[in-house]
FIKOLGU-398727 format. One line per 10 residues: their letters; for each residue x, y, z of C-alpha. Coordinates in pm, whole numbers, always signed. Layout:
a) X/Y/Z ~ ...;
//
This chain:
mkrstwtgll) +1/-15/+12 ~ +114/+339/-76 ~ +212/+601/+163 ~ -31/+838/+73 ~ -280/+603/+140 ~ -172/+477/+491 ~ -150/+870/+593 ~ -524/+893/+425 ~ -619/+581/+640 ~ -428/+737/+952;
mgvtvgllgl) -614/+1092/+893 ~ -955/+877/+864 ~ -890/+744/+1220 ~ -794/+1051/+1418 ~ -1116/+1253/+1256 ~ -1303/+941/+1368 ~ -1137/+931/+1717 ~ -1218/+1315/+1763 ~ -1572/+1249/+1668 ~ -1606/+1005/+1905;
sipshaqeat) -1511/+1244/+2180 ~ -1787/+1488/+2105 ~ -2049/+1328/+2293 ~ -1798/+1314/+2595 ~ -1770/+1708/+2583 ~ -2152/+1734/+2537 ~ -2232/+1515/+2806 ~ -1990/+1757/+3025 ~ -2223/+2003/+2938 ~ -2541/+1889/+3022;
stldsirerg) -2746/+2100/+3192 ~ -2850/+1975/+3578 ~ -3229/+2001/+3492 ~ -3155/+1751/+3202 ~ -2917/+1521/+3472 ~ -3206/+1488/+3707 ~ -3425/+1388/+3441 ~ -3201/+1147/+3292 ~ -3147/+992/+3636 ~ -3500/+1057/+3763;
eirlghrlss) -3355/+1145/+4096 ~ -3257/+1504/+4277 ~ -2946/+1488/+4458 ~ -3008/+1778/+4739 ~ -2709/+1891/+4962 ~ -2771/+1945/+5323 ~ -2580/+2022/+5630 ~ -2561/+1836/+5942 ~ -2557/+2056/+6246 ~ -2637/+2420/+6085;
ipfsyldekg) -2892/+2517/+6338 ~ -3160/+2655/+6210 ~ -3080/+2633/+5872 ~ -2990/+2273/+5778 ~ -2989/+2025/+6039 ~ -3103/+1686/+6174 ~ -3354/+1620/+6443 ~ -3340/+1361/+6725 ~ -3477/+1117/+6441 ~ -3241/+1184/+6169;
kvmgyshdla) -3463/+1380/+5965 ~ -3345/+1721/+5798 ~ -3489/+2049/+5865 ~ -3432/+2415/+5890 ~ -3521/+2725/+5749 ~ -3253/+2654/+5436 ~ -3423/+2332/+5393 ~ -3790/+2447/+5377 ~ -3657/+2692/+5113 ~ -3485/+2377/+4936;
mhvveairgr) -3803/+2188/+4941 ~ -4001/+2456/+4755 ~ -3714/+2463/+4479 ~ -3775/+2059/+4468 ~ -4102/+2101/+4374 ~ -4035/+2387/+4134 ~ -3842/+2094/+3990 ~ -4070/+1836/+3972 ~ -4319/+2058/+3804 ~ -4080/+2182/+3541;
lrqpdlrvem) -4023/+1840/+3471 ~ -4325/+1702/+3511 ~ -4236/+1437/+3750 ~ -4469/+1460/+4081 ~ -4326/+1182/+4244 ~ -3965/+1262/+4155 ~ -3690/+1105/+4407 ~ -3488/+1294/+4635 ~ -3146/+1168/+4784 ~ -3045/+1347/+5069;
vpitsgnrfr) -2683/+1406/+5067 ~ -2493/+1500/+5353 ~ -2239/+1776/+5299 ~ -2003/+1961/+5499 ~ -1785/+2342/+5503 ~ -1510/+2080/+5348 ~ -1638/+1930/+5075 ~ -1955/+2120/+4971 ~ -1775/+2274/+4673 ~ -1618/+1988/+4541;
likkgeidfe) -1936/+1784/+4542 ~ -2100/+2079/+4351 ~ -1859/+2076/+4092 ~ -1813/+1729/+4040 ~ -2187/+1677/+3996 ~ -2284/+1452/+4330 ~ -2533/+1715/+4431 ~ -2764/+1919/+4215 ~ -2780/+2215/+4486 ~ -2722/+2278/+4811;
cgstthnttr) -2962/+2541/+5039 ~ -2764/+2566/+5388 ~ -2592/+2802/+5523 ~ -2318/+2881/+5269 ~ -2176/+3234/+5217 ~ -2164/+3391/+4870 ~ -1833/+3588/+4772 ~ -1668/+3677/+4450 ~ -1385/+3422/+4534 ~ -1651/+3150/+4550;
arevafstsi) -1844/+3257/+4264 ~ -1532/+3183/+4035 ~ -1589/+2802/+4075 ~ -1951/+2766/+4154 ~ -2292/+2968/+4089 ~ -2516/+3156/+4367 ~ -2879/+3195/+4361 ~ -3075/+3510/+4468 ~ -2973/+3538/+4851 ~ -3152/+3379/+5114;
fiigtrlltr) -2978/+3514/+5439 ~ -2764/+3837/+5522 ~ -2566/+3799/+5878 ~ -2286/+3933/+6084 ~ -2014/+3759/+6191 ~ -1978/+3785/+6564 ~ -1865/+3602/+6903 ~ -1997/+3313/+7091 ~ -1829/+3291/+7472 ~ -1978/+3214/+7835;
rdagisdfdd) -2135/+3538/+7992 ~ -1866/+3534/+8258 ~ -1574/+3510/+8006 ~ -1459/+3865/+8005 ~ -1496/+3870/+7644 ~ -1728/+4156/+7466 ~ -1577/+4246/+7137 ~ -1278/+4090/+6940 ~ -1054/+4331/+7070 ~ -1093/+4099/+7368;
ldgrrvvtta) -960/+3818/+7181 ~ -544/+3884/+7216 ~ -413/+3575/+7449 ~ -735/+3382/+7394 ~ -832/+3069/+7238 ~ -1076/+3100/+6949 ~ -1241/+2803/+6792 ~ -1408/+2834/+6445 ~ -1536/+2572/+6199 ~ -1276/+2470/+5930;
gttserllre) -1368/+2611/+5606 ~ -1569/+2898/+5699 ~ -1536/+3299/+5619 ~ -1455/+3335/+5999 ~ -1173/+3110/+5962 ~ -1020/+3335/+5689 ~ -1109/+3650/+5921 ~ -935/+3475/+6239 ~ -624/+3372/+6054 ~ -620/+3767/+5939;
mkeghasglt) -670/+3906/+6238 ~ -381/+3651/+6390 ~ -155/+3794/+6117 ~ -244/+4156/+6225 ~ -317/+4318/+6577 ~ -455/+4007/+6788 ~ -86/+3801/+6729 ~ -168/+3601/+7054 ~ -465/+3463/+6942 ~ -514/+3115/+6917;
litardhges) -712/+2970/+6627 ~ -855/+2614/+6675 ~ -1061/+2504/+6369 ~ -1301/+2195/+6412 ~ -1489/+1985/+6149 ~ -1830/+2149/+6197 ~ -2034/+2395/+6384 ~ -2140/+2111/+6648 ~ -1771/+2003/+6705 ~ -1672/+2394/+6729;
fltletgrad) -1947/+2442/+6968 ~ -1846/+2144/+7173 ~ -1463/+2272/+7209 ~ -1609/+2603/+7322 ~ -1844/+2413/+7606 ~ -1566/+2184/+7700 ~ -1345/+2515/+7818 ~ -1090/+2393/+7536 ~ -1174/+2745/+7414 ~ -1258/+3100/+7522;
afmlddally) -1476/+3188/+7231 ~ -1656/+3061/+6891 ~ -1642/+3276/+6607 ~ -1918/+3234/+6322 ~ -2220/+3366/+6142 ~ -2448/+3501/+6390 ~ -2777/+3335/+6306 ~ -2568/+3012/+6319 ~ -2419/+3119/+6704 ~ -2766/+3135/+6808;
gevaksthpe) -2904/+2805/+6679 ~ -2608/+2669/+6883 ~ -2709/+2837/+7178 ~ -3070/+2698/+7128 ~ -2946/+2319/+7105 ~ -2724/+2380/+7423 ~ -2822/+2230/+7777 ~ -2781/+2555/+7949 ~ -2867/+2840/+7710 ~ -2840/+3058/+7942;
dwivtgtprs) -2508/+3059/+7977 ~ -2427/+3199/+7661 ~ -2397/+3529/+7483 ~ -2375/+3622/+7133 ~ -2135/+3922/+7138 ~ -1925/+4179/+6931 ~ -1942/+4414/+6673 ~ -1965/+4219/+6328 ~ -1650/+4165/+6165 ~ -1797/+4138/+5824;
feaygcmlrk) -2165/+4102/+5656 ~ -2231/+3808/+5422 ~ -2508/+3718/+5217 ~ -2589/+3311/+5207 ~ -2732/+3152/+4873 ~ -2816/+2839/+4738 ~ -2519/+2691/+4546 ~ -2536/+2526/+4240 ~ -2318/+2447/+3969 ~ -2149/+2717/+3790;
ddpdmkalid) -2243/+2814/+3428 ~ -2580/+2666/+3426 ~ -2849/+2963/+3365 ~ -3157/+2716/+3357 ~ -3134/+2567/+3695 ~ -2998/+2894/+3819 ~ -3289/+3083/+3698 ~ -3554/+2805/+3850 ~ -3428/+2836/+4179 ~ -3433/+3234/+4166;
dtlrklmasg) -3733/+3257/+4029 ~ -3876/+3018/+4328 ~ -3723/+3221/+4559 ~ -3844/+3567/+4416 ~ -4201/+3435/+4455 ~ -4163/+3313/+4795 ~ -4004/+3649/+4904 ~ -4321/+3857/+4724 ~ -4593/+3644/+4841 ~ -4463/+3662/+5203;
eaeriytrwf) -4413/+3268/+5237 ~ -4030/+3360/+5302 ~ -4109/+3565/+5615 ~ -4332/+3301/+5738 ~ -4100/+3051/+5683 ~ -3839/+3274/+5882 ~ -4075/+3326/+6135 ~ -4125/+2952/+6204 ~ -3715/+2923/+6265 ~ -3604/+3193/+6439;
mrpippnnln) -3919/+3345/+6598 ~ -4092/+3020/+6777 ~ -3945/+2739/+6962 ~ -3744/+2488/+6734 ~ -3644/+2139/+6783 ~ -3417/+1955/+6928 ~ -3481/+2155/+7260 ~ -3780/+2395/+7182 ~ -3606/+2714/+7267 ~ -3713/+3047/+7085;
lnfplstsmr) -3407/+3211/+6911 ~ -3566/+3566/+6914 ~ -3371/+3663/+6630 ~ -3606/+3905/+6443 ~ -3615/+3984/+6123 ~ -3321/+4255/+6060 ~ -3366/+4570/+5828 ~ -3132/+4407/+5591 ~ -3349/+4059/+5582 ~ -3671/+4280/+5515;
elfrtpndkp) -3495/+4501/+5232 ~ -3364/+4163/+5095 ~ -3732/+3988/+5118 ~ -3845/+4341/+4924 ~ -3606/+4371/+4646 ~ -3433/+4019/+4608 ~ -3066/+4018/+4468 ~ -2793/+3767/+4378 ~ -2490/+4044/+4535 ~ -2235/+3903/+4760;
fq) -2106/+4180/+5010 ~ -1742/+4091/+4919;
//
């Protein structure tokens, strides 16, 4: 066989192989809604101990403010796909693995207590904001800590992978060089570190700190204090570059806010007794939250 013939055959094989690679690229570009339709199941990420946003009750059932919002999104997906009995697989996530699970497609979305900021938005997408918080401190009433200036020489715990960890490291490199930073796997472990005396204060989002007080044995022993070091917006997290999924989640959340249902869900979790100890967080809707419900947006604070 002539050399030119071999060359032509090799080029044909190469082109054929390149053509075979096209479906894999197309598969990578499949939207979340298409993936849900194909597998017949929604994979919803949830937190284990982010009270009152997304956590487990005594029987292992997922509940919370963010989870209630997520279930409205689930119903919207069922309606869009015309599959009212579409299954939901509840996938537990942590601060450390949530971004990886979204990017790998192991969860379709999550609504918990994930801060939307510009750095994270380079890797994943965020919905219309669902909550606005300030990062503060939880400490014993008699600890002698009232603000962040009191932390030099103290042991401060926070949950690994959170914005509070970054802020504490910045503080340690700055004026509070005597601060000892402790990180824990999740919010429950962080509070246990504080409760057992291995830390003097626990830094986190204020609403989550109130949640830890709510599940403590002696809530009267604790106080949330300090001038917020940052204000942050929570959003539901989803895969980047998936406009159909984002539009569905955003539309669902905006309708909940416009109808007043979002505020009713807020009242249930922040102004009434909640599991596990039936303590009322007594955390009224802030001015920032009222403005969010009035004019929903997906803008990060940083």
